[in-house]
Each structure stands twice: as structure tokens, then as C-alpha cells.
C-alpha positions in Angstrom: 0.0 0.0 0.0 1.1 3.5 -0.8 -0.1 6.7 0.8 0.1 10.3 -0.2 0.1 13.1 2.4 -1.1 16.4 1.0 -1.2 19.7 2.8 -4.6 21.4 2.4 -4.4 24.9 0.8 -0.8 24.9 1.8 0.3 28.5 1.2 -2.9 29.9 2.8 -2.5 27.4 5.7 1.1 28.5 6.4 -0.1 32.1 6.7 -2.8 31.0 9.1 -0.4 29.2 11.4 1.2 32.5 12.5 -2.0 34.6 12.2 -4.9 32.8 13.8 -7.2 35.7 12.9 -7.2 34.4 9.3 -9.0 31.2 10.3 -12.4 30.9 8.6 -11.5 34.0 6.6 -11.1 33.9 2.8 -7.3 34.1 2.0 -5.5 34.3 -1.3 -1.8 34.3 -2.2 -0.4 36.4 -5.0 2.0 35.4 -7.7 5.3 37.1 -8.3 4.9 40.9 -8.5 1.4 40.4 -6.9 0.0 40.0 -10.3 -2.3 37.0 -10.0 -3.9 34.5 -7.6 -1.8 31.3 -7.2 -3.4 29.9 -4.0 -6.7 30.1 -2.3 -8.3 29.0 0.9 -11.6 27.0 0.7 -13.5 30.2 1.7 -11.9 32.1 -1.2 -12.7 29.2 -3.6 -16.4 29.3 -2.5 -16.5 33.0 -3.5 -15.7 32.0 -7.1 -12.0 33.1 -7.2 -10.2 30.9 -9.7 -6.6 29.9 -10.0 -4.2 32.2 -11.9 -6.9 34.9 -12.1 -5.3 38.4 -12.6 -5.6 40.6 -9.6 -7.5 43.4 -11.4 -10.3 40.9 -12.0 -10.8 40.1 -8.3 -10.3 43.6 -6.8 -14.0 44.1 -6.4 -14.5 40.7 -4.7 -11.6 41.5 -2.3 -13.2 44.7 -1.1 -16.7 43.2 -1.0 -15.8 40.2 1.1 -12.8 41.5 3.0 -10.6 38.9 1.4 -7.1 38.8 3.0 -4.3 38.7 0.4 -0.6 38.0 0.8 2.5 38.2 -1.4 4.2 34.8 -2.0 6.4 34.1 1.0 8.5 31.2 -0.4 11.0 31.3 2.4 8.2 30.7 4.9 6.5 28.0 2.8 9.8 26.2 2.1 10.7 26.1 5.8 7.3 24.9 6.8 7.5 22.2 4.2 10.8 20.9 5.7 9.2 20.8 9.2 6.2 18.9 8.0 8.3 16.4 6.1 10.4 15.9 9.2 7.2 15.1 11.2 6.1 12.7 8.4 9.3 10.7 8.8 8.5 10.0 12.4 5.5 7.9 11.3 6.7 6.5 8.0 10.2 5.1 7.3 10.2 5.3 3.5 9.1 8.7 2.2 9.3 10.3 -1.3 9.2 14.1 -1.2 7.0 14.6 -4.3 6.5 18.4 -4.0 6.6 21.2 -1.5 3.2 20.1 -0.1 3.0 16.4 -1.0 4.8 13.3 0.1 4.3 9.7 -0.9 4.8 7.2 1.9 5.2 3.4 2.1 2.4 1.9 4.1 3.7 -1.6 3.8 3.3 -3.6 7.0 0.3 -1.6 8.2 -1.9 -4.6 7.3 -0.6 -6.2 10.5 -2.2 -3.5 12.6 -5.3 -1.3 12.3 -4.3 0.5 9.2 -7.0 3.2 9.4 -6.2 4.0 13.1 -2.5 4.4 12.4 -3.1 6.6 9.4 -5.6 8.7 11.2 -3.3 9.1 14.2 -0.5 10.2 11.9 -2.7 12.6 10.1 -4.0 14.2 13.3 -0.5 14.6 14.8 1.0 16.0 11.6 -1.8 18.5 11.5 -1.5 19.4 15.2 2.3 19.6 15.4 2.7 21.7 12.3 -0.5 23.7 12.4 -1.1 22.9 8.7 -4.1 20.5 8.0 -3.3 17.5 5.9 -5.2 14.8 4.1 -4.0 11.3 3.5 -5.1 8.9 0.7 -4.0 5.3 0.7 -4.3 2.7 -2.0 -2.4 -0.1 -3.9 -0.7 2.4 -6.3 0.3 6.0 -6.5 -2.4 6.9 -9.0 -5.1 5.3 -6.9 -3.7 7.0 -3.8 -4.0 10.3 -5.5 -7.7 9.5 -6.1 -8.1 8.4 -2.5 -6.6 11.7 -1.3 -9.0 13.7 -3.5 -11.9 11.8 -1.9 -10.5 12.5 1.5 -10.4 16.2 0.8 -13.8 16.4 -1.0 -16.0 14.0 1.0 -14.1 13.3 4.3 -12.3 16.6 5.0 -13.0 16.5 8.8 -11.6 13.0 9.0 -8.8 13.7 6.5 -8.2 10.0 5.6 -9.6 7.7 2.9 -8.3 4.2 2.1 -9.1 2.3 -1.0 -8.7 -1.2 0.4 -11.4 -3.1 -1.5 -12.5 -3.7 -5.1 -15.8 -1.9 -4.4 -14.0 1.2 -3.2 -11.7 1.1 -6.2 -14.5 0.9 -8.7 -16.5 3.6 -6.9 -13.5 5.9 -6.9 -12.9 5.4 -10.6 -16.5 5.9 -11.6 -16.7 9.2 -9.6 -13.5 10.7 -11.0 -13.5 12.7 -14.3 -10.7 11.8 -16.6 -9.1 15.3 -16.2 -8.8 14.7 -12.5 -6.6 11.6 -12.9 -3.0 12.2 -11.9 -0.9 12.9 -15.0 -3.8 13.5 -17.4 -3.6 17.0 -18.8 -6.1 19.0 -20.8 -4.8 18.0 -24.2 -4.9 14.3 -23.5 -8.3 14.7 -21.9 -9.7 16.1 -25.2 -8.2 13.2 -27.2 -9.5 10.6 -24.7 -13.0 12.3 -24.8 -13.1 11.8 -28.6 -12.6 8.1 -27.9 -15.5 8.0 -25.5 -13.3 8.0 -22.4 -14.7 10.4 -19.8 -14.0 8.9 -16.4 -11.1 7.1 -14.6 -13.2 4.0 -14.8 -13.5 4.3 -18.6 -9.7 4.6 -18.8 -9.1 1.6 -16.6 -11.0 -0.6 -19.1 -9.0 0.2 -22.2 -6.2 -2.1 -23.5 -2.9 -0.9 -22.0 -1.1 -1.8 -25.2 -3.5 0.4 -27.2 -2.9 3.2 -24.7 0.9 2.9 -25.4 0.5 2.7 -29.2 -1.9 5.6 -29.5 -0.7 7.8 -26.6 2.4 7.0 -24.6 4.0 4.5 -22.2 3.0 7.0 -19.4 -0.7 6.5 -20.2 -0.1 2.8 -20.3 1.3 2.9 -16.8 -1.7 5.0 -15.7 -4.1 2.3 -17.0 -2.3 -0.4 -15.0 -2.1 1.8 -11.9 -5.9 2.4 -12.1 -6.3 -1.4 -12.2 -4.3 -1.7 -9.0 -1.0 -2.8 -10.6 2.0 -0.9 -9.2 4.0 0.6 -12.1 5.3 3.8 -10.4 7.4 2.9 -7.4 8.5 5.3 -4.6 11.6 7.4 -5.4 13.3 7.3 -2.1 16.4 9.0 -3.5 15.3 12.0 -5.6 16.9 12.1 -9.0 19.2 15.1 -9.6 17.9 17.9 -11.8 19.3 17.9 -15.3 18.7 21.7 -15.5 18.5 24.3 -12.8 16.8 27.6 -13.6 15.7 30.9 -12.0 13.5 33.5 -13.5 11.6 36.3 -11.9 9.7 39.4 -13.1 11.0 42.8 -12.3 9.1 45.0 -9.9 9.1 47.7 -12.5 10.1 47.7 -16.2 13.8 47.8 -16.8 15.5 49.5 -19.7 19.1 49.8 -18.7 21.7 47.1 -18.7 23.2 47.5 -15.2 20.1 46.7 -13.0 19.3 43.7 -15.2 22.9 42.5 -14.9 22.6 42.9 -11.1 19.4 40.8 -11.1 21.0 38.2 -13.3 24.0 37.9 -11.0 21.7 37.3 -8.0 19.7 34.6 -9.9 22.9 33.0 -11.0 24.2 32.9 -7.4 20.9 31.2 -6.4 21.1 28.4 -9.0 24.8 27.9 -8.2 23.9 27.3 -4.6 21.3 24.7 -5.7 23.9 23.1 -7.9 26.3 22.7 -5.0 23.6 21.3 -2.7 23.0 18.7 -5.4 26.8 17.9 -5.5 26.9 18.7 -9.2 28.7 20.9 -11.7 27.3 22.6 -14.8 28.8 22.4 -18.3 26.7 25.1 -19.8 24.6 28.2 -19.1 21.6 29.7 -20.9 20.5 33.3 -20.5 17.3 35.0 -21.7 15.5 38.3 -21.6 11.8 39.0 -22.0 9.4 42.0 -22.5 5.8 41.9 -21.4 4.1 39.4 -23.8 0.7 40.5 -22.5 1.2 44.1 -23.7 -0.5 45.1 -26.9 1.4 48.3 -27.3 5.0 47.7 -26.2 7.6 46.3 -28.7 8.3 42.6 -28.1 11.7 41.0 -27.7 12.6 37.6 -26.3 16.2 36.8 -27.0 18.2 33.9 -25.5 21.8 32.7 -25.7 23.5 29.5 -24.6 27.2 29.2 -23.8 29.5 26.3 -22.8 31.7 26.6 -19.7 35.5 26.1 -20.2 35.2 23.2 -17.8 32.2 22.0 -15.8 32.0 24.0 -12.6 29.9 25.1 -9.7 32.0 28.2 -8.9 29.7 31.2 -8.6 32.1 34.0 -9.7 32.8 32.1 -12.9 29.1 31.4 -13.6 28.2 35.0 -13.0 30.9 36.2 -15.3 29.7 33.9 -18.1 26.1 35.0 -17.5 26.9 38.7 -17.7 28.8 38.1 -21.0 25.8 36.3 -22.4 23.5 39.1 -21.3 25.7 41.7 -23.0 25.3 39.9 -26.3 21.5 39.7 -26.3 20.7 43.1 -24.6 19.3 45.8 -26.9 18.3 49.3 -25.9 14.8 50.6 -26.7 12.8 47.8 -25.0 10.8 47.6 -21.7 12.2 44.5 -20.2 9.9 42.5 -17.8 12.2 39.6 -16.8 15.6 38.0 -17.1 16.4 34.3 -16.5 19.3 31.9 -16.2 19.5 28.1 -16.5 22.4 25.8 -15.8 22.7 23.0 -18.3 24.7 19.8 -18.8 24.5 19.2 -15.1 26.7 16.3 -14.0 28.3 14.9 -10.9 30.8 17.1 -9.1 33.4 14.4 -9.4 33.5 14.9 -13.2 37.1 15.3 -14.2 36.7 17.0 -17.5 39.5 19.5 -18.1 40.5 21.9 -20.9 44.1 22.1 -22.0 43.6 25.6 -23.3 42.2 27.0 -20.0 44.0 27.4 -16.7 41.7 26.0 -14.0 42.5 25.7 -10.3 39.6 23.6 -9.2 40.9 22.9 -5.7 41.3 26.6 -4.9 37.7 27.3 -6.2 36.3 24.5 -4.0 38.1 25.9 -0.9 36.8 29.4 -1.5 33.2 28.6 -2.3 32.9 26.2 0.6 34.0 28.8 3.0 31.5 31.4 1.5 28.7 28.8 1.7 29.6 28.1 5.3 29.5 31.8 6.3 26.2 32.4 4.5 24.7 29.2 6.1 25.6 30.4 9.6 24.9 34.1 9.2 22.2 34.3 6.6 22.1 34.3 2.8 24.3 36.9 1.1 26.3 37.7 4.2 29.2 37.3 1.8 28.1 38.2 -1.7 29.8 39.0 -5.0 30.2 42.6 -6.1 28.1 42.1 -9.3 25.1 41.1 -7.1 24.9 44.8 -5.9 23.1 46.2 -2.9 20.2 48.4 -4.1 18.0 45.8 -5.8 15.6 48.3 -7.3 14.7 45.6 -9.8 13.2 43.3 -7.2 9.6 42.0 -7.7 6.7 43.6 -5.9 5.8 42.1 -2.6 3.7 44.8 -1.0 1.7 42.3 1.2 4.5 40.1 2.3 4.1 38.4 5.7 7.0 37.9 8.1 9.7 35.2 8.0 8.5 33.8 11.2 10.6 30.6 11.2 13.9 31.9 9.7 14.4 35.5 10.8 15.0 36.3 14.5 13.4 39.7 14.2 10.2 38.2 12.9 9.7 35.6 15.7 6.3 36.1 17.3 6.4 37.4 20.8 3.8 36.2 23.3 3.0 38.9 25.9 
């Protein structure tokens, strides 16, 4: 048996943990630059606020219903996610961290005890200890567990647990689930399946798996088997390393000059380099891109990109920033209102890679010593305690976060005081 533990309305729930006045109040979370809605509490959903709706479309509803809105606080959400996953591991030995608010768990062995009682106890304690309500779905496969979790949220929210442990429950779950609500089935595939007369998960489970592979993909074939209760997607207890690591954010205000965009790019490059080192990898290439506002009907449009290869694969931040700035100079053109800049590290490989370049002097050991000490200082004293000059200090380009809550778990000055 496999379970999936999913945090309910995760971003909104994190805000409520440190602001109890938000409970039972409609809450929405804004996207980068406070431009759209990316998360909603159940109360906000009930008011008809959809996902990814631009803010100007919901301003009237916000005033009318006193909806509380917050800028995305990814530092808080990420730290809360780590805490919740730590709690999960006190109840389940084998855990796959699937996303920031979801974890698959191995429920093998629970058949020798009261499975429901154990799962329910785990759910209640995770909710109580973290302050974030969770739902748990359990079934024979990951795909069925996702269906079970959906039922737990929709029909048994107060209990928070649903287990598909019989053929009757499996068939009932399949028949009540629309095809577009099946894990891994997107809108385009849904339309194609609908033309074949397949509208529910039950319909999909009845088709020939080989036909699904021949006419769609091996992924859909696995989904068919999983819906039948045949495990095809095992737990990934050791997460695979990322092949590409990217960072892109919109500017708080349009940028026209090279210097502030170079400063932003240097900061984004420093962030992806940190992620690269945490993954114990090096990058053999780097891609840079710029973008104007593609939603504007009046501004001139320009979306250039450039890819360059490193002299040798590296994780050394100063070198990567230098290459990124060189790339930016080649694609930058005056006369445009730039909305975003992005960077992606490519050709990611293990840090033990020994590729060298006879035409380039490279003191790898010195770089390792320097960057390790910088990482150590920043880890102990806070991000960017030691930064590189090209990262700058003004950050006028930063995205808008006018309604940002505190960093309650990661910044001493933001710790809540009880008087």
C-alpha cells in the first residue's frame, strides 16, 4: 500500500499558522509581483475566485468580502514544508518528497495492525504539530492513492483520511472521478480521450494498456495499469538530480538599462549555483534569456536567449556570474521595456566529473576551498552575508511584494512574541 500526504491549501494554511485571525476568513496568495492569484483557501474558492486569475479581475471581490491577500512568501513556505516532512518521517520510514506540499509514503506492514487507526493518528498529529491541516489517501498504487486523497479532501475533510482497500471502493472511486482529475492526465490528453468515448477514470481503466501505449504513450499505459491496482510507479526514495537548474523572476518595474538587469541576473545565477552545489553537481553550460511583457498590446516585443558552454564544468559562482553577464551583453538591446531575465544551468553532471581543458587554466581545488567557506559563512549568518560585487546592494529591480508576511521561522526579528 502507498499513501500520499497532501497539505490542504498549503500556502494559505502557512499564513494562518502565524496569524490565527485568518482562520475561517477567505485568504488568497499572490504570484510574483502580486500579479495574479496562485493559491486560495476554501473560503476564497467558495466565492468563485479561480486559479491564476489576474488581480485586477478580483479587486471588487476582495473589497466586497474583505478577502485577505498576501504576497508569495516562499521562504516561509519552504521552511514549513521541511518541518512537515520531518514530522512525516516520524511515522513512515520510506518517504518520497514529491512536491513542496505532497509526500508519498510506504504503508507496507500496516496490514498487520489497524491501518486506518494508524493513518488517522499520523494525520492528526502531523496537523496538530505543524499547524497545517493535511489529508492522506492510501491505495495499492500512487495513482489510486491520489484518487483516495482527492476523496478524503472532498468527502471526508474533517476526518482527513480515505483508504481504497477493496474492489468496491476502487470501482466507486474510478467511476466518480472525471478523466481530467486523474494524476498525470492534462487538458490536451483529456480532449483526445474524450473523442474516444473515455470520460472517467473507470473508462480509462477498461482500455487495453497496449492500445494506450501505441496511441498515446507509455506514461498513459502505466496509468491504466495503476488504475487497475497494478503498481508501475514505485516510490523514489532518492530523488533524481535535476538535469537543468533555472531561475527567472519578473522585475518589480520595467527595466530599460543594462546595469540593473545584470545585477538581477548575478543574483539569480548565485541562487542556481547554490542549488547546484547542494545537489553535489557541476554545470557544463549556461543559458540566459530576456523578455518583455508578452501581454502588452502596445510595447515592442523582444525575447532573446543565448547558450554558452563553460570552459570546464563548474559550480563556482564567480565564474558562472561572469559567463552569465557576458551572455547578457550579447543579447541586450536598448529601446525595450524588459519585464524579466532568467538563467538556466545546463549539462548538469556529478561534481566528481574530471573534464579539463588544456587551453584553459583552471585551479579547481582553490575554487572549492573558497566557495565552501563562503557557503559556510552564509549558512551560519544568513544568505548573502558574503556576496559577489556584481550582485549589488540596491536591488531596485526586485519583484513587488507589497503584502509580504513575516519570515516567522527563519528570521530572528520576525519571531512572534507572546506577551
